[in-house]
C-alpha beads as a LAMMPS data file, in Angstrom:
LAMMPS data file: protein, C-alpha beads

194 atoms
193 bonds

1 atom types
1 bond types

-500.0 500.0 xlo xhi
-500.0 500.0 ylo yhi
-500.0 500.0 zlo zhi

Masses

1 110.0

Atoms # bond

1 1 1 10.858 -33.732 10.215
2 1 1 8.759 -34.893 7.270
3 1 1 5.578 -33.514 8.828
4 1 1 7.236 -30.137 9.376
5 1 1 8.483 -30.034 5.797
6 1 1 5.031 -30.992 4.501
7 1 1 3.341 -28.328 6.634
8 1 1 5.807 -25.714 5.418
9 1 1 5.178 -26.640 1.787
10 1 1 1.441 -26.456 2.318
11 1 1 1.648 -23.120 4.173
12 1 1 3.675 -21.456 1.422
13 1 1 2.308 -23.402 -1.576
14 1 1 1.265 -20.301 -3.530
15 1 1 4.848 -19.038 -3.399
16 1 1 5.802 -21.910 -5.709
17 1 1 4.310 -19.817 -8.529
18 1 1 7.101 -17.498 -9.693
19 1 1 4.856 -14.577 -10.648
20 1 1 3.010 -14.704 -7.345
21 1 1 6.314 -14.906 -5.465
22 1 1 7.505 -11.717 -7.192
23 1 1 4.174 -10.011 -6.595
24 1 1 4.159 -11.115 -2.939
25 1 1 7.640 -9.678 -2.377
26 1 1 6.663 -6.403 -4.039
27 1 1 3.526 -6.194 -1.897
28 1 1 5.485 -6.732 1.334
29 1 1 7.722 -3.792 0.452
30 1 1 5.001 -1.518 -0.930
31 1 1 2.360 -2.057 1.747
32 1 1 4.961 -1.578 4.490
33 1 1 5.893 1.688 2.809
34 1 1 2.239 2.740 2.735
35 1 1 1.876 2.213 6.482
36 1 1 5.146 4.050 7.006
37 1 1 3.647 6.963 5.093
38 1 1 0.541 6.902 7.287
39 1 1 2.730 7.376 10.367
40 1 1 4.733 10.103 8.628
41 1 1 1.572 11.886 7.477
42 1 1 0.237 11.907 11.029
43 1 1 3.583 13.158 12.327
44 1 1 3.669 15.847 9.640
45 1 1 0.211 17.092 10.581
46 1 1 0.729 17.025 14.343
47 1 1 4.314 18.146 14.788
48 1 1 5.377 19.990 11.643
49 1 1 2.096 21.726 10.832
50 1 1 1.011 21.935 14.493
51 1 1 -2.349 20.415 13.665
52 1 1 -4.777 18.684 15.971
53 1 1 -6.282 15.235 16.202
54 1 1 -9.217 16.529 14.177
55 1 1 -6.835 17.464 11.357
56 1 1 -5.406 13.933 11.395
57 1 1 -8.943 12.518 11.336
58 1 1 -9.884 14.693 8.352
59 1 1 -6.794 13.593 6.397
60 1 1 -7.425 9.949 7.241
61 1 1 -11.108 10.292 6.376
62 1 1 -10.284 11.865 3.027
63 1 1 -8.025 8.913 2.314
64 1 1 -10.699 6.289 3.033
65 1 1 -13.992 7.984 2.117
66 1 1 -13.699 7.308 -1.631
67 1 1 -13.581 3.570 -0.912
68 1 1 -16.512 3.823 1.472
69 1 1 -18.792 5.710 -0.904
70 1 1 -17.626 4.481 -4.312
71 1 1 -16.007 1.091 -3.562
72 1 1 -18.440 -0.816 -5.759
73 1 1 -17.671 1.512 -8.663
74 1 1 -13.940 0.861 -8.213
75 1 1 -14.610 -2.876 -8.217
76 1 1 -16.784 -2.569 -11.308
77 1 1 -14.019 -0.791 -13.206
78 1 1 -11.378 -3.247 -11.947
79 1 1 -13.448 -6.153 -13.282
80 1 1 -13.720 -4.632 -16.751
81 1 1 -10.154 -3.574 -17.466
82 1 1 -6.798 -5.319 -17.623
83 1 1 -5.808 -5.591 -13.961
84 1 1 -2.100 -5.513 -14.600
85 1 1 -2.346 -2.241 -16.499
86 1 1 -4.620 -0.803 -13.830
87 1 1 -2.100 -1.771 -11.161
88 1 1 0.672 -0.085 -13.144
89 1 1 -1.428 3.084 -13.237
90 1 1 -2.522 3.011 -9.601
91 1 1 0.873 2.087 -8.174
92 1 1 2.572 4.736 -10.314
93 1 1 0.005 7.328 -9.227
94 1 1 0.469 6.406 -5.569
95 1 1 4.233 6.822 -5.987
96 1 1 3.725 10.287 -7.473
97 1 1 1.416 11.241 -4.596
98 1 1 3.934 9.998 -2.021
99 1 1 6.581 12.051 -3.779
100 1 1 4.146 14.998 -3.723
101 1 1 3.890 14.684 0.053
102 1 1 7.682 14.591 0.196
103 1 1 7.832 17.819 -1.786
104 1 1 5.303 19.614 0.414
105 1 1 7.044 18.678 3.687
106 1 1 9.354 21.665 3.221
107 1 1 6.563 24.173 2.648
108 1 1 3.612 22.112 3.732
109 1 1 0.177 23.460 4.379
110 1 1 -2.620 21.390 5.772
111 1 1 -4.645 21.928 2.601
112 1 1 -1.937 20.248 0.495
113 1 1 -1.906 17.243 2.794
114 1 1 -5.709 17.020 2.587
115 1 1 -5.682 17.168 -1.217
116 1 1 -2.951 14.555 -1.538
117 1 1 -4.686 12.273 1.003
118 1 1 -7.961 12.581 -0.927
119 1 1 -6.226 11.827 -4.222
120 1 1 -4.570 8.783 -2.665
121 1 1 -8.042 7.662 -1.582
122 1 1 -9.220 7.877 -5.192
123 1 1 -6.191 5.857 -6.332
124 1 1 -6.928 3.207 -3.686
125 1 1 -10.537 3.069 -4.877
126 1 1 -9.271 1.365 -8.032
127 1 1 -6.082 -0.202 -6.675
128 1 1 -7.581 -2.341 -3.894
129 1 1 -10.105 -4.276 -6.010
130 1 1 -7.590 -4.685 -8.832
131 1 1 -4.984 -6.080 -6.432
132 1 1 -7.407 -8.496 -4.821
133 1 1 -8.737 -9.845 -8.112
134 1 1 -5.299 -10.048 -9.731
135 1 1 -4.138 -12.810 -7.395
136 1 1 -6.458 -15.569 -8.751
137 1 1 -5.165 -14.864 -12.242
138 1 1 -1.629 -15.627 -11.082
139 1 1 -2.107 -18.713 -8.909
140 1 1 -5.272 -20.384 -10.198
141 1 1 -8.145 -21.797 -8.188
142 1 1 -6.186 -24.638 -6.551
143 1 1 -3.729 -22.308 -4.794
144 1 1 -6.160 -19.445 -4.275
145 1 1 -7.017 -20.160 -0.602
146 1 1 -3.314 -20.264 0.228
147 1 1 -2.606 -17.065 -1.713
148 1 1 -5.462 -15.269 0.076
149 1 1 -4.008 -16.373 3.417
150 1 1 -0.563 -15.146 2.432
151 1 1 -2.046 -11.805 1.325
152 1 1 -3.587 -11.468 4.789
153 1 1 -0.153 -12.093 6.266
154 1 1 1.274 -9.338 4.053
155 1 1 -1.400 -6.822 5.041
156 1 1 -1.196 -7.551 8.761
157 1 1 2.583 -7.865 8.816
158 1 1 2.934 -4.551 7.011
159 1 1 0.845 -2.880 9.727
160 1 1 3.599 -3.817 12.160
161 1 1 6.689 -3.432 9.966
162 1 1 5.790 -0.142 8.242
163 1 1 5.017 2.005 11.307
164 1 1 8.030 0.563 13.138
165 1 1 10.406 1.471 10.335
166 1 1 8.612 4.797 9.903
167 1 1 9.134 5.712 13.548
168 1 1 12.842 4.922 13.346
169 1 1 13.227 6.918 10.116
170 1 1 11.365 9.921 11.529
171 1 1 13.596 9.980 14.605
172 1 1 16.861 9.454 12.722
173 1 1 16.460 11.010 9.268
174 1 1 13.303 13.135 9.421
175 1 1 9.706 12.860 8.327
176 1 1 10.401 13.530 4.653
177 1 1 12.503 10.362 4.443
178 1 1 9.386 8.248 5.039
179 1 1 7.640 9.777 2.027
180 1 1 10.739 9.266 -0.106
181 1 1 11.096 5.615 0.969
182 1 1 7.381 4.999 0.327
183 1 1 7.599 6.538 -3.136
184 1 1 10.560 4.252 -3.850
185 1 1 8.711 1.219 -2.409
186 1 1 6.194 1.381 -5.256
187 1 1 9.042 0.597 -7.621
188 1 1 9.124 -2.921 -6.103
189 1 1 5.539 -3.546 -7.196
190 1 1 6.090 -2.024 -10.623
191 1 1 9.124 -4.259 -11.140
192 1 1 7.183 -7.298 -9.920
193 1 1 4.320 -6.485 -12.293
194 1 1 6.692 -6.241 -15.230

Bonds

1 1 1 2
2 1 2 3
3 1 3 4
4 1 4 5
5 1 5 6
6 1 6 7
7 1 7 8
8 1 8 9
9 1 9 10
10 1 10 11
11 1 11 12
12 1 12 13
13 1 13 14
14 1 14 15
15 1 15 16
16 1 16 17
17 1 17 18
18 1 18 19
19 1 19 20
20 1 20 21
21 1 21 22
22 1 22 23
23 1 23 24
24 1 24 25
25 1 25 26
26 1 26 27
27 1 27 28
28 1 28 29
29 1 29 30
30 1 30 31
31 1 31 32
32 1 32 33
33 1 33 34
34 1 34 35
35 1 35 36
36 1 36 37
37 1 37 38
38 1 38 39
39 1 39 40
40 1 40 41
41 1 41 42
42 1 42 43
43 1 43 44
44 1 44 45
45 1 45 46
46 1 46 47
47 1 47 48
48 1 48 49
49 1 49 50
50 1 50 51
51 1 51 52
52 1 52 53
53 1 53 54
54 1 54 55
55 1 55 56
56 1 56 57
57 1 57 58
58 1 58 59
59 1 59 60
60 1 60 61
61 1 61 62
62 1 62 63
63 1 63 64
64 1 64 65
65 1 65 66
66 1 66 67
67 1 67 68
68 1 68 69
69 1 69 70
70 1 70 71
71 1 71 72
72 1 72 73
73 1 73 74
74 1 74 75
75 1 75 76
76 1 76 77
77 1 77 78
78 1 78 79
79 1 79 80
80 1 80 81
81 1 81 82
82 1 82 83
83 1 83 84
84 1 84 85
85 1 85 86
86 1 86 87
87 1 87 88
88 1 88 89
89 1 89 90
90 1 90 91
91 1 91 92
92 1 92 93
93 1 93 94
94 1 94 95
95 1 95 96
96 1 96 97
97 1 97 98
98 1 98 99
99 1 99 100
100 1 100 101
101 1 101 102
102 1 102 103
103 1 103 104
104 1 104 105
105 1 105 106
106 1 106 107
107 1 107 108
108 1 108 109
109 1 109 110
110 1 110 111
111 1 111 112
112 1 112 113
113 1 113 114
114 1 114 115
115 1 115 116
116 1 116 117
117 1 117 118
118 1 118 119
119 1 119 120
120 1 120 121
121 1 121 122
122 1 122 123
123 1 123 124
124 1 124 125
125 1 125 126
126 1 126 127
127 1 127 128
128 1 128 129
129 1 129 130
130 1 130 131
131 1 131 132
132 1 132 133
133 1 133 134
134 1 134 135
135 1 135 136
136 1 136 137
137 1 137 138
138 1 138 139
139 1 139 140
140 1 140 141
141 1 141 142
142 1 142 143
143 1 143 144
144 1 144 145
145 1 145 146
146 1 146 147
147 1 147 148
148 1 148 149
149 1 149 150
150 1 150 151
151 1 151 152
152 1 152 153
153 1 153 154
154 1 154 155
155 1 155 156
156 1 156 157
157 1 157 158
158 1 158 159
159 1 159 160
160 1 160 161
161 1 161 162
162 1 162 163
163 1 163 164
164 1 164 165
165 1 165 166
166 1 166 167
167 1 167 168
168 1 168 169
169 1 169 170
170 1 170 171
171 1 171 172
172 1 172 173
173 1 173 174
174 1 174 175
175 1 175 176
176 1 176 177
177 1 177 178
178 1 178 179
179 1 179 180
180 1 180 181
181 1 181 182
182 1 182 183
183 1 183 184
184 1 184 185
185 1 185 186
186 1 186 187
187 1 187 188
188 1 188 189
189 1 189 190
190 1 190 191
191 1 191 192
192 1 192 193
193 1 193 194
């Protein structure tokens, strides 16, 4: 029993830091919401707007191309500004964009989805490096390897949780609910940052 308790403490050591624990919880909620939105966006394009796989690929590409082409610039900016303030700005902007997708579900056009996906890509250009470099400031160098491992758990777990919840919400409450829940999920990170 002592070995199990020791292994558990070691596995979750970074969660002993209160600020990281709050941030971790906010990330679980927010990143799951982001993956839920990805499923809802695909559903919106394919079944509401009667798009094709190419349309889904364009929207997805627009969301990730800014990071591909300008990722180093986003990292450069994230290193030179206050990360907490940047995360407030990026998480708030992502919430507004998710709400924008919610608004356009009623009168959606593919162009609107493309624009909002591209804007979300620009937000992520600054958000991803700021998030990744914010963690060492919270936990310190001793707990950093553990915190990085836990962040990997969050990212990979959210890839399972978010689409699963998104599928259930789409079938029961409609596609717009996923965008609304994702917009609300950013509140968890904003609260954790405060």
